[in-house]
C-alpha positions in Angstrom: -1.2 -22.8 -19.3 -0.9 -19.0 -17.9 -0.5 -18.7 -14.9 -2.2 -15.7 -12.7 -0.9 -14.1 -9.4 -2.0 -11.2 -7.0 1.7 -10.0 -6.3 5.2 -12.0 -6.6 6.7 -9.2 -8.7 3.4 -9.3 -10.9 4.2 -5.5 -11.9 7.2 -6.4 -13.7 7.7 -7.2 -16.9 10.7 -8.5 -18.3 11.7 -5.1 -19.2 11.4 -3.9 -15.6 13.1 -6.6 -14.5 16.3 -6.2 -16.9 15.9 -1.9 -16.3 16.3 -2.7 -12.3 19.1 -4.6 -13.1 21.0 -2.1 -15.2 19.8 1.0 -13.2 22.8 3.3 -13.1 23.3 5.0 -9.4 23.1 8.6 -10.9 24.0 11.2 -8.5 21.0 13.3 -9.9 18.3 11.0 -9.5 17.4 11.6 -6.1 16.6 15.3 -6.7 14.8 14.5 -9.8 12.6 12.4 -7.8 12.0 15.1 -5.0 11.4 17.7 -7.7 9.1 15.9 -9.6 7.2 15.3 -6.5 7.5 18.4 -4.5 5.9 20.0 -7.9 3.3 17.3 -7.6 2.4 17.4 -4.6 3.3 21.1 -3.1 5.9 20.4 -0.1 9.4 19.7 1.1 10.6 16.6 0.0 12.2 13.8 2.2 13.2 10.0 0.5 13.5 6.7 2.6 14.3 3.1 1.5 11.0 1.9 3.4 7.8 3.9 3.7 7.3 3.2 7.4 10.3 5.2 8.1 8.6 8.2 6.3 5.6 7.5 8.9 7.7 7.7 12.0 9.6 10.9 10.8 6.0 12.7 10.0 5.6 11.8 13.8 8.6 13.2 15.1 8.2 16.6 12.4 5.0 17.2 14.5 6.5 17.2 17.7 3.6 16.1 19.7 3.3 16.0 23.2 4.2 13.0 25.3 1.0 10.9 25.4 -0.4 11.9 22.5 -1.8 9.0 19.9 -2.7 8.9 16.5 -5.9 7.5 14.7 -5.6 4.9 11.9 -8.0 2.5 9.9 -8.2 -0.7 11.8 -7.9 -2.6 8.5 -4.4 -1.7 7.8 -0.7 -3.1 7.6 1.3 -3.9 10.8 4.2 -1.4 9.7 1.5 1.7 10.3 0.7 1.6 13.9 4.3 0.0 14.4 5.8 3.4 12.9 4.0 5.4 15.5 5.1 3.6 18.2 8.6 3.8 17.1 7.9 7.4 17.2 7.4 7.2 21.1 3.5 7.8 20.6 0.2 5.5 20.6 -2.1 4.5 17.8 -6.2 4.2 18.2 -7.6 2.3 15.5 -10.9 3.4 14.0 -13.4 0.6 12.6 -14.1 0.5 8.8 -17.7 1.4 8.0 -20.7 -1.0 6.9 -19.9 -1.8 3.1 -16.5 -0.1 3.3 -13.0 -0.5 3.4 -12.5 3.1 4.6 -13.3 4.6 8.0 -15.5 7.8 7.7 -16.3 10.9 9.8 -19.1 9.0 11.6 -16.5 6.5 13.3 -13.8 9.1 13.8 -16.3 11.2 15.9 -17.6 8.4 17.7 -13.6 7.5 18.7 -12.5 11.1 19.6 -13.0 12.8 23.2 -10.4 15.6 24.1 -9.5 13.1 26.6 -8.3 10.6 23.8 -5.7 13.0 23.0 -5.9 12.3 19.5 -3.2 14.7 17.6 -3.1 12.9 14.5 -5.3 10.9 11.7 -3.9 8.8 9.0 -6.3 8.3 5.9 -5.5 5.2 4.1 -7.7 5.0 1.0 -7.5 1.7 0.8 -7.1 -0.6 -2.8 -7.4 3.1 -4.0 -11.3 3.1 -3.2 -10.9 7.0 -1.5 -12.4 8.1 1.9 -14.8 11.3 1.9 -11.9 13.7 2.7 -13.7 16.6 3.4 -15.5 16.2 6.4 -12.4 14.7 7.9 -10.1 17.6 7.0 -13.2 20.1 8.5 -13.1 17.9 11.9 -9.2 18.0 12.2 -9.2 21.5 11.2 -11.3 22.7 13.9 -9.8 20.7 16.5 -5.7 21.2 15.6 -5.3 17.7 14.1 -2.6 16.5 12.0 -4.2 15.3 8.5 -1.8 12.4 7.3 -2.4 11.1 3.7 -0.6 7.8 3.2 -1.4 7.2 -0.2 0.2 3.3 -0.5 -2.7 2.2 -2.4 -4.0 5.4 -4.1 -1.6 7.8 -5.5 -3.4 9.3 -8.7 -7.0 8.7 -7.2 -9.5 11.4 -6.6 -12.0 12.2 -3.8 -15.2 12.7 -3.8 -15.1 16.6 -3.7 -12.8 16.6 -6.7 -9.7 17.0 -5.2 -6.3 14.3 -5.7 -5.0 12.4 -3.2 -2.2 14.2 -1.8 -3.4 17.6 -2.1 -5.5 17.4 1.1 -3.7 17.0 4.3 -0.3 18.2 6.1 1.8 15.5 5.4 1.7 12.8 2.4 3.4 9.4 2.6 4.0 7.5 -0.7 5.6 4.1 -1.0 7.4 2.5 -3.8 7.5 -1.1 -2.2 6.7 -4.5 -3.7 3.1 -4.8 -5.4 2.1 -0.7 -4.9 0.9 1.6 -7.4 4.6 2.7 -7.8 6.6 -0.7 -7.4 10.2 0.5 -7.5 10.7 -2.7 -5.3 11.5 -0.6 -2.2 11.3 3.2 -1.0 9.1 5.9 0.1 8.4 9.7 0.7 7.5 12.0 2.9 5.9 15.5 1.4 5.6 18.1 4.2 2.7 20.1 3.0 2.4 22.3 5.7 5.0 24.9 6.3 4.2 25.5 9.9 6.3 22.0 10.5 9.8 22.8 9.5 11.2 21.1 12.6 13.8 18.5 10.8 14.4 15.7 13.4 17.8 14.9 13.8 18.3 10.8 12.6 21.6 9.1 12.0 21.1 7.9 8.1 22.9 4.8 6.9 23.4 3.3 3.5 21.8 0.0 2.7 23.8 -3.0 2.6 25.5 -4.2 -0.7 23.4 -7.3 0.2 19.7 -5.7 0.2 20.7 -4.3 -3.0 21.8 -7.4 -4.8 18.5 -8.8 -3.4 16.8 -5.6 -5.0 18.1 -5.5 -8.0 17.6 -8.8 -8.5 13.7 -8.9 -7.2 12.0 -8.5 -10.8 14.0 -10.5 -12.5 13.9 -13.6 -10.1 9.9 -13.5 -9.2 9.5 -13.1 -13.0 11.0 -16.2 -13.7 9.4 -17.4 -10.6 6.0 -16.8 -12.4 7.5 -18.4 -15.8 8.1 -21.6 -14.0 5.0 -21.8 -12.4 3.2 -21.9 -15.8 6.0 -25.4 -16.4 5.5 -26.8 -13.3 8.3 -25.8 -11.6 7.6 -22.8 -10.0 6.7 -24.0 -6.4 10.2 -25.3 -6.1 12.1 -22.6 -7.8 10.2 -20.3 -5.3 10.8 -22.2 -2.0 14.4 -22.4 -3.1 14.5 -18.6 -3.4 13.0 -18.3 -0.4 15.1 -20.7 1.6 18.2 -18.5 0.3 16.8 -15.3 1.4 17.2 -14.2 -1.9 14.1 -12.2 -2.4 13.6 -9.0 -0.7 10.8 -8.7 2.0 8.7 -5.5 2.2 7.4 -6.4 5.5 10.0 -7.7 8.3 11.8 -7.0 11.5 9.1 -4.7 13.0 10.5 -3.8 16.2 13.5 -1.8 14.8 13.5 1.2 12.8 16.9 2.3 10.7 16.6 5.4 8.6 18.5 4.4 5.2 18.8 6.2 2.3 17.1 5.6 -1.2 19.6 4.4 -3.6 19.6 6.4 -6.3 18.6 4.0 -8.8 15.6 3.0 -7.0 14.7 6.5 -6.9 15.1 6.7 -10.9 12.9 3.7 -11.3 10.6 5.3 -8.6 10.5 8.0 -10.9 9.8 5.8 -14.0 6.3 4.5 -12.2 5.6 8.0 -11.2 5.4 9.5 -15.1 3.6 6.5 -16.4 1.0 6.3 -14.1 -1.6 8.5 -15.2 -1.7 5.8 -18.3 -1.7 2.8 -16.1 -4.4 4.0 -14.1 -6.8 4.5 -16.9 -5.9 0.5 -17.5 -6.7 -0.4 -14.0 -9.8 1.4 -14.0 -10.6 -0.4 -17.4 -9.9 -3.8 -15.9 -11.8 -2.8 -12.7 -14.9 -2.2 -14.8 -14.5 -5.9 -16.6 -15.0 -7.6 -13.1 -17.8 -5.1 -12.2 -20.1 -5.6 -15.2 -19.4 -9.7 -14.7 -19.3 -9.9 -10.9 -20.9 -9.0 -7.6 -18.2 -7.1 -5.7 -17.7 -5.8 -2.4 -20.0 -2.9 -2.0 -17.3 -0.4 -2.3 -16.7 -0.9 -6.0 -19.5 0.7 -8.4 -18.9 2.6 -11.8 -18.5 5.8 -10.0 -16.1 4.7 -7.3 -14.3 3.2 -9.8 -13.6 6.4 -12.0 -12.1 7.8 -9.1 -10.1 5.1 -7.4 -6.5 4.0 -8.6 -7.7 0.5 -8.0 -4.8 -1.4 -7.0 -7.0 -4.4 -6.2 -10.5 -5.1 -6.1 -12.3 -6.3 -3.2 -14.7 -9.1 -3.2 -16.9 -10.2 0.1 -16.8 -14.1 0.1 -18.1 -16.8 2.4 -15.8 -19.4 2.2 -12.8 -17.9 0.9 -10.1 -20.6 1.7 -11.9 -23.1 -0.5 -11.7 -20.6 -3.1 -8.1 -19.9 -3.0 -8.0 -23.8 -3.1 -10.4 -24.0 -6.3 -8.3 -21.1 -8.1 -5.0 -22.5 -7.5 -6.2 -25.7 -9.1 -6.8 -23.4 -12.3 -3.6 -21.5 -12.0 -4.9 -18.6 -10.1 -2.8 -17.7 -7.2 -4.4 -15.1 -5.1 -4.0 -16.5 -1.2 -2.1 -13.1 -0.3 -5.1 -11.4 0.9 -5.1 -7.6 1.9 -5.9 -8.4 4.5 -6.8 -11.7 6.4 -6.1 -9.9 9.6 -7.2 -6.7 10.6 -3.6 -5.9 11.2 -1.9 -7.8 8.6 0.3 -9.7 7.9 -1.0 -12.7 9.7 2.3 -12.9 11.5 2.1 -9.9 13.1 -0.9 -10.1 14.3 -1.0 -11.4 17.9 0.8 -7.7 18.1 -2.2 -6.2 18.2 -5.4 -9.1 18.3 -5.1 -8.4 22.1 -8.3 -6.1 23.1 -8.7 -5.7 19.4 -12.9 -5.1 19.3 -13.4 -3.6 15.8 -16.6 -5.9 14.3 -16.5 -4.4 10.8 -12.9 -4.5 10.5 -12.6 -8.3 11.7 -15.8 -9.0 9.9 -13.7 -7.6 6.6 -11.0 -9.5 7.0 -12.6 -12.6 8.0 -14.3 -12.6 4.2 -12.2 -10.5 1.9 -10.4 -11.2 -1.2 -8.6 -9.1 -4.0 -8.9 -9.2 -7.6 -5.9 -8.2 -9.6 -6.0 -5.6 -12.0 -1.6 -4.9 -12.0 0.1 -4.7 -15.3 0.4 -8.3 -16.4 -3.0 -8.5 -15.9 -4.6 -8.9 -19.6 -8.5 -9.1 -20.9 -7.9 -13.0 -21.0 -6.3 -13.5 -17.8 -9.4 -11.3 -16.3 -11.7 -13.2 -18.2 -10.4 -16.6 -16.9 -10.2 -14.7 -13.0 -14.2 -14.1 -13.6 -15.1 -17.7 -15.3 -12.9 -19.5 -12.4 -15.0 -17.6 -9.9 -18.4 -18.1 -11.2 -17.6 -21.9 -11.6 -16.9 -22.4 -7.8 -19.9 -20.1 -7.0 
């Protein structure tokens, strides 16, 4: 029986797994990637081993006064607020709107007063469904607030006003991490689009270790094998062994520390490969999203119009008994327990760092009820039909 996953290397084909194993450390790969990104987004590019480093670096470039704050979505990954902390600033969570997965200008405006000292706003475009950027852009310009576009979910998407993501903000953040659109196992980039920010922070840069490189190189092939072995009943045991041996690279770990590490050139080559293939991939993701929409009642943010603009990284569904459906789906060889996000600031193991005093009702409600359906490269029409069938059967 075909086993379906949300993640666990689901972006990787056998061909890509071999590509990762044998990708060369060409001296020109980093420069080639930088040149491509500069042409695409119109700014100066710095590459990183982790996208969280790019967020911290962007805050450092701004050189904000002490006590400044950065507004971020209250429905996000823990690496975003922690990167702001590492840059020496505080964050303010903005609640998502009802029937949305993003905050909009109304919520941002309610949180803002001159006394809040908000100096920057991070726009996330969760799951690739874009925020209404125009009023947020105007709000920021009128108050001298820096606008940062975090495209970890939404590279290649289009805002409601017709502009592409990454063409609006002062800064653009990209992620090349696992399960993202530009999945090259690890990596990230910062594009400084606003020429007023020319300060280059002094950082101690280091190479990633040999062990880290091995984990990254073998991650696509090992996870490919895990997914294959689930189909013959041995995947859970094999996956457990790999985790016990720390053989799999992890996208979110050690949030207490930021080491600025150089992106290996072979991973830059993989990221460039993903970028060049992105337009074709987005067409396929939108088709898959439309299949879900035609057959299921999804989260209200998912409409035919929004799909046409979105990158459709995942398809959100609101559900009243999530754990029961996850168990039911697992019995039918559908593994979708890695919910983005099952707590407002995910992953759950770090939620205690943010939960005290967290009072955003819509973000809390969303995190308690959301589940995500996959649109990744290995999802065929037959796979999607199976997910739809199992969901309807459970309902």
